[in-house]
N, CA, C and O atoms as a GROMACS GRO file, in nm:
protein
  460
    1MET      N    1   2.958  10.499 -10.602
    1MET     CA    2   3.016  10.388 -10.514
    1MET      C    3   3.073  10.305 -10.653
    1MET      O    4   2.982  10.321 -10.735
    2ASN      N    5   3.153  10.244 -10.701
    2ASN     CA    6   3.162  10.114 -10.791
    2ASN      C    7   3.110  10.005 -10.737
    2ASN      O    8   3.158   9.970 -10.629
    3GLN      N    9   3.006   9.926 -10.794
    3GLN     CA   10   2.962   9.789 -10.801
    3GLN      C   11   3.084   9.696 -10.756
    3GLN      O   12   3.098   9.607 -10.672
    4LEU      N   13   3.129   9.733 -10.810
    4LEU     CA   14   3.230   9.605 -10.767
    4LEU      C   15   3.284   9.585 -10.614
    4LEU      O   16   3.324   9.478 -10.567
    5HIS      N   17   3.277   9.683 -10.561
    5HIS     CA   18   3.331   9.751 -10.463
    5HIS      C   19   3.256   9.729 -10.337
    5HIS      O   20   3.316   9.739 -10.230
    6GLN      N   21   3.103   9.696 -10.341
    6GLN     CA   22   3.025   9.731 -10.254
    6GLN      C   23   3.022   9.582 -10.123
    6GLN      O   24   3.065   9.467 -10.126
    7GLN      N   25   2.955   9.653 -10.030
    7GLN     CA   26   2.967   9.499  -9.904
    7GLN      C   27   2.866   9.433  -9.969
    7GLN      O   28   2.781   9.491 -10.037
    8SER      N   29   2.871   9.300  -9.948
    8SER     CA   30   2.754   9.212  -9.983
    8SER      C   31   2.665   9.202  -9.877
    8SER      O   32   2.674   9.236  -9.759
    9GLN      N   33   2.567   9.143  -9.947
    9GLN     CA   34   2.436   9.102  -9.814
    9GLN      C   35   2.430   9.013  -9.798
    9GLN      O   36   2.335   8.981  -9.727
   10PHE      N   37   2.530   8.891  -9.854
   10PHE     CA   38   2.486   8.756  -9.750
   10PHE      C   39   2.648   8.724  -9.730
   10PHE      O   40   2.755   8.762  -9.778
   11THR      N   41   2.585   8.605  -9.598
   11THR     CA   42   2.683   8.548  -9.540
   11THR      C   43   2.713   8.424  -9.543
   11THR      O   44   2.617   8.356  -9.578
   12LYS      N   45   2.804   8.367  -9.523
   12LYS     CA   46   2.820   8.251  -9.551
   12LYS      C   47   2.729   8.191  -9.445
   12LYS      O   48   2.706   8.238  -9.333
   13GLY      N   49   2.669   8.049  -9.515
   13GLY     CA   50   2.573   7.963  -9.427
   13GLY      C   51   2.441   8.029  -9.454
   13GLY      O   52   2.355   7.984  -9.377
   14GLU      N   53   2.401   8.108  -9.525
   14GLU     CA   54   2.283   8.179  -9.575
   14GLU      C   55   2.204   8.079  -9.665
   14GLU      O   56   2.276   8.016  -9.743
   15TRP      N   57   2.068   8.051  -9.670
   15TRP     CA   58   2.022   8.029  -9.789
   15TRP      C   59   1.929   8.071  -9.884
   15TRP      O   60   1.811   8.101  -9.864
   16VAL      N   61   1.990   8.072  -9.988
   16VAL     CA   62   1.935   8.169 -10.149
   16VAL      C   63   1.886   8.046 -10.236
   16VAL      O   64   1.904   7.924 -10.232
   17LYS      N   65   1.822   8.129 -10.310
   17LYS     CA   66   1.807   8.146 -10.416
   17LYS      C   67   1.840   8.194 -10.591
   17LYS      O   68   1.868   8.314 -10.596
   18GLY      N   69   1.841   8.143 -10.691
   18GLY     CA   70   1.888   8.252 -10.775
   18GLY      C   71   1.886   8.162 -10.904
   18GLY      O   72   1.829   8.057 -10.931
   19LYS      N   73   1.979   8.251 -10.976
   19LYS     CA   74   2.019   8.165 -11.135
   19LYS      C   75   2.151   8.146 -11.150
   19LYS      O   76   2.230   8.234 -11.115
   20SER      N   77   2.198   8.015 -11.210
   20SER     CA   78   2.340   8.034 -11.264
   20SER      C   79   2.406   8.102 -11.352
   20SER      O   80   2.336   8.173 -11.423
   21VAL      N   81   2.525   8.103 -11.372
   21VAL     CA   82   2.556   8.189 -11.528
   21VAL      C   83   2.517   8.104 -11.638
   21VAL      O   84   2.516   8.147 -11.754
   22HIS      N   85   2.485   7.987 -11.607
   22HIS     CA   86   2.428   7.921 -11.683
   22HIS      C   87   2.260   7.938 -11.737
   22HIS      O   88   2.213   7.892 -11.841
   23ASP      N   89   2.199   8.006 -11.645
   23ASP     CA   90   2.041   8.008 -11.646
   23ASP      C   91   1.989   7.894 -11.578
   23ASP      O   92   1.881   7.842 -11.603
   24GLU      N   93   2.067   7.860 -11.495
   24GLU     CA   94   1.979   7.708 -11.433
   24GLU      C   95   1.889   7.788 -11.283
   24GLU      O   96   1.911   7.903 -11.244
   25LEU      N   97   1.824   7.726 -11.243
   25LEU     CA   98   1.720   7.803 -11.174
   25LEU      C   99   1.796   7.704 -11.039
   25LEU      O  100   1.796   7.583 -11.064
   26VAL      N  101   1.868   7.752 -10.881
   26VAL     CA  102   1.926   7.721 -10.798
   26VAL      C  103   1.858   7.715 -10.656
   26VAL      O  104   1.763   7.792 -10.649
   27LYS      N  105   1.879   7.656 -10.561
   27LYS     CA  106   1.853   7.715 -10.426
   27LYS      C  107   1.938   7.623 -10.347
   27LYS      O  108   1.926   7.501 -10.348
   28GLY      N  109   2.060   7.718 -10.249
   28GLY     CA  110   2.191   7.603 -10.147
   28GLY      C  111   2.167   7.720 -10.073
   28GLY      O  112   2.078   7.806 -10.068
   29PHE      N  113   2.285   7.695 -10.009
   29PHE     CA  114   2.342   7.790  -9.903
   29PHE      C  115   2.461   7.859  -9.958
   29PHE      O  116   2.503   7.808 -10.062
   30VAL      N  117   2.534   7.974  -9.911
   30VAL     CA  118   2.619   8.063  -9.970
   30VAL      C  119   2.750   7.968  -9.869
   30VAL      O  120   2.752   7.930  -9.752
   31ASP      N  121   2.863   7.955  -9.998
   31ASP     CA  122   2.980   7.902  -9.939
   31ASP      C  123   3.054   8.015  -9.934
   31ASP      O  124   3.107   8.033  -9.824
   32SER      N  125   3.077   8.107 -10.025
   32SER     CA  126   3.175   8.228  -9.991
   32SER      C  127   3.138   8.317 -10.058
   32SER      O  128   3.063   8.290 -10.152
   33VAL      N  129   3.176   8.447 -10.036
   33VAL     CA  130   3.128   8.542 -10.094
   33VAL      C  131   3.229   8.644 -10.136
   33VAL      O  132   3.294   8.698 -10.047
   34ASN      N  133   3.256   8.687 -10.305
   34ASN     CA  134   3.356   8.777 -10.317
   34ASN      C  135   3.311   8.901 -10.388
   34ASN      O  136   3.267   8.909 -10.503
   35ASP      N  137   3.336   9.029 -10.270
   35ASP     CA  138   3.277   9.166 -10.286
   35ASP      C  139   3.333   9.194 -10.375
   35ASP      O  140   3.252   9.228 -10.462
   36TYR      N  141   3.461   9.202 -10.418
   36TYR     CA  142   3.569   9.273 -10.488
   36TYR      C  143   3.514   9.266 -10.650
   36TYR      O  144   3.489   9.354 -10.732
   37LEU      N  145   3.506   9.081 -10.658
   37LEU     CA  146   3.399   9.062 -10.795
   37LEU      C  147   3.250   9.082 -10.829
   37LEU      O  148   3.195   9.100 -10.938
   38GLY      N  149   3.205   9.073 -10.713
   38GLY     CA  150   3.089   9.070 -10.705
   38GLY      C  151   3.002   8.916 -10.734
   38GLY      O  152   2.892   8.910 -10.788
   39THR      N  153   3.083   8.793 -10.683
   39THR     CA  154   3.029   8.715 -10.692
   39THR      C  155   2.990   8.625 -10.557
   39THR      O  156   3.003   8.654 -10.438
   40ILE      N  157   2.940   8.509 -10.619
   40ILE     CA  158   2.916   8.428 -10.475
   40ILE      C  159   2.912   8.318 -10.521
   40ILE      O  160   2.874   8.301 -10.636
   41LYS      N  161   2.960   8.199 -10.426
   41LYS     CA  162   2.982   8.046 -10.443
   41LYS      C  163   2.888   8.003 -10.390
   41LYS      O  164   2.873   8.040 -10.274
   42ILE      N  165   2.795   7.917 -10.442
   42ILE     CA  166   2.699   7.830 -10.403
   42ILE      C  167   2.705   7.686 -10.379
   42ILE      O  168   2.745   7.603 -10.460
   43TYR      N  169   2.654   7.660 -10.244
   43TYR     CA  170   2.676   7.488 -10.294
   43TYR      C  171   2.511   7.511 -10.320
   43TYR      O  172   2.435   7.597 -10.274
   44VAL      N  173   2.487   7.392 -10.417
   44VAL     CA  174   2.340   7.385 -10.497
   44VAL      C  175   2.285   7.284 -10.387
   44VAL      O  176   2.364   7.198 -10.350
   45HIS      N  177   2.160   7.285 -10.332
   45HIS     CA  178   2.088   7.174 -10.280
   45HIS      C  179   1.965   7.122 -10.335
   45HIS      O  180   1.898   7.026 -10.296
   46GLU      N  181   1.945   7.217 -10.452
   46GLU     CA  182   1.820   7.176 -10.523
   46GLU      C  183   1.863   7.268 -10.673
   46GLU      O  184   1.902   7.384 -10.666
   47CYS      N  185   1.846   7.188 -10.816
   47CYS     CA  186   1.821   7.263 -10.899
   47CYS      C  187   1.785   7.208 -11.026
   47CYS      O  188   1.798   7.094 -11.069
   48ASP      N  189   1.726   7.334 -11.089
   48ASP     CA  190   1.671   7.235 -11.241
   48ASP      C  191   1.757   7.122 -11.304
   48ASP      O  192   1.700   7.017 -11.336
   49ASN      N  193   1.835   7.131 -11.315
   49ASN     CA  194   1.953   7.055 -11.386
   49ASN      C  195   2.028   6.976 -11.280
   49ASN      O  196   2.101   7.033 -11.200
   50PRO      N  197   2.003   6.788 -11.282
   50PRO     CA  198   2.045   6.749 -11.159
   50PRO      C  199   2.172   6.728 -11.145
   50PRO      O  200   2.205   6.667 -11.043
   51GLU      N  201   2.259   6.762 -11.222
   51GLU     CA  202   2.392   6.739 -11.218
   51GLU      C  203   2.458   6.828 -11.152
   51GLU      O  204   2.560   6.787 -11.098
   52THR      N  205   2.426   6.961 -11.138
   52THR     CA  206   2.422   7.088 -11.054
   52THR      C  207   2.454   7.034 -10.893
   52THR      O  208   2.545   7.073 -10.821
   53VAL      N  209   2.359   6.942 -10.865
   53VAL     CA  210   2.295   6.953 -10.740
   53VAL      C  211   2.412   6.883 -10.655
   53VAL      O  212   2.417   6.760 -10.658
   54GLY      N  213   2.491   6.944 -10.592
   54GLY     CA  214   2.578   6.887 -10.461
   54GLY      C  215   2.708   6.937 -10.543
   54GLY      O  216   2.810   6.874 -10.572
   55LYS      N  217   2.679   7.049 -10.564
   55LYS     CA  218   2.829   7.143 -10.650
   55LYS      C  219   2.821   7.215 -10.603
   55LYS      O  220   2.714   7.241 -10.548
   56VAL      N  221   2.952   7.312 -10.591
   56VAL     CA  222   2.946   7.450 -10.591
   56VAL      C  223   3.003   7.520 -10.675
   56VAL      O  224   3.119   7.503 -10.712
   57ILE      N  225   2.903   7.634 -10.725
   57ILE     CA  226   2.870   7.702 -10.826
   57ILE      C  227   2.897   7.819 -10.749
   57ILE      O  228   2.872   7.838 -10.630
   58GLU      N  229   2.968   7.915 -10.858
   58GLU     CA  230   3.011   8.060 -10.877
   58GLU      C  231   2.895   8.145 -10.987
   58GLU      O  232   2.869   8.118 -11.104
   59THR      N  233   2.837   8.260 -10.897
   59THR     CA  234   2.756   8.310 -10.977
   59THR      C  235   2.786   8.437 -10.924
   59THR      O  236   2.849   8.469 -10.823
   60PHE      N  237   2.694   8.548 -11.067
   60PHE     CA  238   2.678   8.670 -10.969
   60PHE      C  239   2.609   8.766 -10.883
   60PHE      O  240   2.521   8.830 -10.942
   61GLN      N  241   2.623   8.791 -10.773
   61GLN     CA  242   2.548   8.832 -10.655
   61GLN      C  243   2.412   8.911 -10.688
   61GLN      O  244   2.326   8.916 -10.600
   62ASN      N  245   2.398   8.951 -10.768
   62ASN     CA  246   2.249   9.010 -10.861
   62ASN      C  247   2.177   8.947 -10.869
   62ASN      O  248   2.062   8.967 -10.830
   63ARG      N  249   2.235   8.810 -10.943
   63ARG     CA  250   2.148   8.708 -10.976
   63ARG      C  251   2.112   8.580 -10.856
   63ARG      O  252   2.106   8.458 -10.872
   64VAL      N  253   2.092   8.660 -10.738
   64VAL     CA  254   2.052   8.555 -10.604
   64VAL      C  255   2.018   8.682 -10.506
   64VAL      O  256   2.063   8.796 -10.498
   65SER      N  257   1.900   8.595 -10.422
   65SER     CA  258   1.836   8.645 -10.336
   65SER      C  259   1.845   8.591 -10.205
   65SER      O  260   1.906   8.486 -10.224
   66LEU      N  261   1.824   8.598 -10.101
   66LEU     CA  262   1.793   8.533  -9.989
   66LEU      C  263   1.655   8.447 -10.002
   66LEU      O  264   1.560   8.479 -10.074
   67LEU      N  265   1.662   8.346  -9.928
   67LEU     CA  266   1.521   8.286  -9.917
   67LEU      C  267   1.483   8.322  -9.779
   67LEU      O  268   1.550   8.356  -9.682
   68GLU      N  269   1.302   8.297  -9.807
   68GLU     CA  270   1.266   8.386  -9.681
   68GLU      C  271   1.243   8.243  -9.599
   68GLU      O  272   1.206   8.133  -9.639
   69LYS      N  273   1.288   8.299  -9.450
   69LYS     CA  274   1.262   8.209  -9.333
   69LYS      C  275   1.133   8.112  -9.361
   69LYS      O  276   1.031   8.141  -9.423
   70GLN      N  277   1.151   8.046  -9.328
   70GLN     CA  278   1.032   7.932  -9.300
   70GLN      C  279   1.027   7.885  -9.134
   70GLN      O  280   1.122   7.867  -9.058
   71ASP      N  281   0.883   7.871  -9.110
   71ASP     CA  282   0.872   7.859  -8.985
   71ASP      C  283   0.905   7.690  -8.976
   71ASP      O  284   0.829   7.603  -9.018
   72PHE      N  285   0.996   7.674  -8.931
   72PHE     CA  286   0.959   7.496  -8.915
   72PHE      C  287   0.947   7.418  -8.810
   72PHE      O  288   0.993   7.304  -8.799
   73GLU      N  289   0.855   7.509  -8.695
   73GLU     CA  290   0.832   7.496  -8.590
   73GLU      C  291   0.698   7.389  -8.652
   73GLU      O  292   0.678   7.278  -8.600
   74HIS      N  293   0.630   7.430  -8.743
   74HIS     CA  294   0.511   7.440  -8.796
   74HIS      C  295   0.503   7.334  -8.930
   74HIS      O  296   0.400   7.329  -8.997
   75ASP      N  297   0.609   7.258  -8.957
   75ASP     CA  298   0.628   7.186  -9.075
   75ASP      C  299   0.683   7.009  -9.051
   75ASP      O  300   0.779   6.943  -9.013
   76GLU      N  301   0.536   6.996  -9.108
   76GLU     CA  302   0.522   6.836  -9.022
   76GLU      C  303   0.710   6.757  -9.088
   76GLU      O  304   0.794   6.674  -9.056
   77THR      N  305   0.689   6.826  -9.160
   77THR     CA  306   0.833   6.652  -9.249
   77THR      C  307   0.909   6.703  -9.183
   77THR      O  308   0.969   6.621  -9.113
   78TYR      N  309   0.945   6.827  -9.166
   78TYR     CA  310   1.080   6.901  -9.058
   78TYR      C  311   1.072   6.829  -8.943
   78TYR      O  312   1.166   6.755  -8.914
   79LEU      N  313   0.979   6.836  -8.873
   79LEU     CA  314   0.951   6.767  -8.700
   79LEU      C  315   0.982   6.641  -8.757
   79LEU      O  316   1.073   6.576  -8.706
   80LEU      N  317   0.931   6.604  -8.838
   80LEU     CA  318   0.955   6.411  -8.837
   80LEU      C  319   1.106   6.373  -8.861
   80LEU      O  320   1.159   6.267  -8.826
   81ASN      N  321   1.173   6.485  -8.933
   81ASN     CA  322   1.326   6.409  -8.930
   81ASN      C  323   1.383   6.482  -8.813
   81ASN      O  324   1.496   6.436  -8.797
   82LEU      N  325   1.358   6.574  -8.724
   82LEU     CA  326   1.408   6.601  -8.598
   82LEU      C  327   1.376   6.494  -8.481
   82LEU      O  328   1.443   6.478  -8.378
   83ILE      N  329   1.240   6.412  -8.527
   83ILE     CA  330   1.248   6.319  -8.462
   83ILE      C  331   1.287   6.185  -8.495
   83ILE      O  332   1.271   6.093  -8.415
   84ASP      N  333   1.319   6.174  -8.570
   84ASP     CA  334   1.427   6.066  -8.631
   84ASP      C  335   1.561   6.068  -8.600
   84ASP      O  336   1.629   5.966  -8.596
   85LEU      N  337   1.622   6.223  -8.568
   85LEU     CA  338   1.759   6.267  -8.504
   85LEU      C  339   1.740   6.209  -8.364
   85LEU      O  340   1.804   6.121  -8.307
   86ALA      N  341   1.607   6.300  -8.313
   86ALA     CA  342   1.634   6.199  -8.163
   86ALA      C  343   1.646   6.107  -8.125
   86ALA      O  344   1.712   6.077  -8.026
   87LEU      N  345   1.555   6.005  -8.227
   87LEU     CA  346   1.564   5.865  -8.209
   87LEU      C  347   1.698   5.811  -8.206
   87LEU      O  348   1.731   5.705  -8.153
   88ILE      N  349   1.776   5.897  -8.270
   88ILE     CA  350   1.927   5.865  -8.315
   88ILE      C  351   1.992   5.861  -8.223
   88ILE      O  352   2.052   5.756  -8.204
   89THR      N  353   2.008   5.975  -8.124
   89THR     CA  354   2.094   6.013  -8.053
   89THR      C  355   2.006   5.991  -7.896
   89THR      O  356   2.035   6.062  -7.799
   90LYS      N  357   1.917   5.905  -7.889
   90LYS     CA  358   1.871   5.890  -7.817
   90LYS      C  359   1.823   5.934  -7.680
   90LYS      O  360   1.818   5.881  -7.570
   91ASP      N  361   1.789   6.061  -7.735
   91ASP     CA  362   1.746   6.208  -7.669
   91ASP      C  363   1.590   6.181  -7.648
   91ASP      O  364   1.507   6.209  -7.734
   92LYS      N  365   1.558   6.122  -7.517
   92LYS     CA  366   1.405   6.123  -7.494
   92LYS      C  367   1.339   6.247  -7.451
   92LYS      O  368   1.236   6.291  -7.501
   93LYS      N  369   1.388   6.287  -7.379
   93LYS     CA  370   1.348   6.443  -7.376
   93LYS      C  371   1.287   6.541  -7.506
   93LYS      O  372   1.184   6.606  -7.520
   94TRP      N  373   1.444   6.507  -7.619
   94TRP     CA  374   1.370   6.594  -7.709
   94TRP      C  375   1.262   6.523  -7.789
   94TRP      O  376   1.186   6.590  -7.860
   95PHE      N  377   1.254   6.430  -7.784
   95PHE     CA  378   1.172   6.303  -7.867
   95PHE      C  379   1.054   6.354  -7.830
   95PHE      O  380   0.981   6.410  -7.912
   96LEU      N  381   1.015   6.338  -7.675
   96LEU     CA  382   0.904   6.374  -7.617
   96LEU      C  383   0.850   6.524  -7.702
   96LEU      O  384   0.749   6.529  -7.772
   97GLU      N  385   0.935   6.630  -7.677
   97GLU     CA  386   0.891   6.772  -7.720
   97GLU      C  387   0.872   6.760  -7.868
   97GLU      O  388   0.764   6.795  -7.914
   98LEU      N  389   0.940   6.726  -7.926
   98LEU     CA  390   0.924   6.722  -8.148
   98LEU      C  391   0.762   6.624  -8.134
   98LEU      O  392   0.671   6.657  -8.210
   99SER      N  393   0.746   6.539  -8.061
   99SER     CA  394   0.632   6.460  -8.085
   99SER      C  395   0.517   6.563  -8.033
   99SER      O  396   0.431   6.590  -8.116
  100ALA      N  397   0.504   6.632  -7.887
  100ALA     CA  398   0.400   6.700  -7.867
  100ALA      C  399   0.381   6.807  -8.006
  100ALA      O  400   0.276   6.838  -8.062
  101GLN      N  401   0.528   6.851  -8.039
  101GLN     CA  402   0.498   6.953  -8.170
  101GLN      C  403   0.399   6.888  -8.233
  101GLN      O  404   0.276   6.900  -8.231
  102LEU      N  405   0.473   6.819  -8.288
  102LEU     CA  406   0.383   6.697  -8.399
  102LEU      C  407   0.246   6.708  -8.414
  102LEU      O  408   0.177   6.765  -8.499
  103ASN      N  409   0.215   6.636  -8.303
  103ASN     CA  410   0.084   6.633  -8.240
  103ASN      C  411  -0.014   6.760  -8.273
  103ASN      O  412  -0.121   6.757  -8.333
  104ALA      N  413   0.043   6.856  -8.227
  104ALA     CA  414  -0.013   7.008  -8.192
  104ALA      C  415  -0.056   7.018  -8.359
  104ALA      O  416  -0.169   7.034  -8.405
  105VAL      N  417   0.069   7.002  -8.430
  105VAL     CA  418   0.083   7.059  -8.574
  105VAL      C  419  -0.061   6.998  -8.683
  105VAL      O  420  -0.138   7.062  -8.755
  106ARG      N  421  -0.052   6.860  -8.656
  106ARG     CA  422  -0.140   6.767  -8.701
  106ARG      C  423  -0.255   6.780  -8.628
  106ARG      O  424  -0.350   6.738  -8.695
  107ASN      N  425  -0.287   6.817  -8.526
  107ASN     CA  426  -0.440   6.862  -8.482
  107ASN      C  427  -0.488   6.970  -8.558
  107ASN      O  428  -0.595   6.976  -8.619
  108LYS      N  429  -0.361   7.092  -8.547
  108LYS     CA  430  -0.446   7.209  -8.623
  108LYS      C  431  -0.445   7.196  -8.737
  108LYS      O  432  -0.518   7.287  -8.774
  109SER      N  433  -0.411   7.141  -8.828
  109SER     CA  434  -0.460   7.071  -8.962
  109SER      C  435  -0.582   6.978  -8.987
  109SER      O  436  -0.651   6.981  -9.089
  110LYS      N  437  -0.596   6.914  -8.902
  110LYS     CA  438  -0.729   6.839  -8.912
  110LYS      C  439  -0.849   6.941  -8.837
  110LYS      O  440  -0.967   6.935  -8.873
  111GLU      N  441  -0.811   7.018  -8.747
  111GLU     CA  442  -0.916   7.168  -8.719
  111GLU      C  443  -0.947   7.241  -8.880
  111GLU      O  444  -1.054   7.294  -8.910
  112ALA      N  445  -0.851   7.232  -8.955
  112ALA     CA  446  -0.852   7.359  -9.074
  112ALA      C  447  -0.930   7.248  -9.191
  112ALA      O  448  -1.004   7.283  -9.283
  113VAL      N  449  -0.904   7.159  -9.170
  113VAL     CA  450  -0.967   7.076  -9.267
  113VAL      C  451  -1.113   7.080  -9.234
  113VAL      O  452  -1.194   7.133  -9.310
  114ALA      N  453  -1.151   7.016  -9.109
  114ALA     CA  454  -1.274   6.997  -9.090
  114ALA      C  455  -1.404   7.096  -9.094
  114ALA      O  456  -1.519   7.055  -9.086
  115CYS      N  457  -1.371   7.218  -9.106
  115CYS     CA  458  -1.436   7.357  -9.148
  115CYS      C  459  -1.581   7.300  -9.258
  115CYS      O  460  -1.655   7.383  -9.309
   0.00000   0.00000   0.00000
């Protein structure tokens, strides 16, 4: 089968990393996919060229791979951001749940350091 007409492995909204056609290292999420041309448009969240951040670039699908899914429930920074969101939305129940998760993460990291 011709490579230009294969079904894409990427879906709009998925987080990806790869190289632009200008060899910039990029991370972002899929904006759109063109299976006919074998290209992918990425909204750039991180890049080694600061001028590219915040823009949508187009590159070839074979230069891009899916980012590994992270376990955000155990990421202190992520939990702190969610706590801010819970405070902004005045969601007390969610705030208390997130605070409990954050305390568990912090206690677990203290146990690991205490060895």
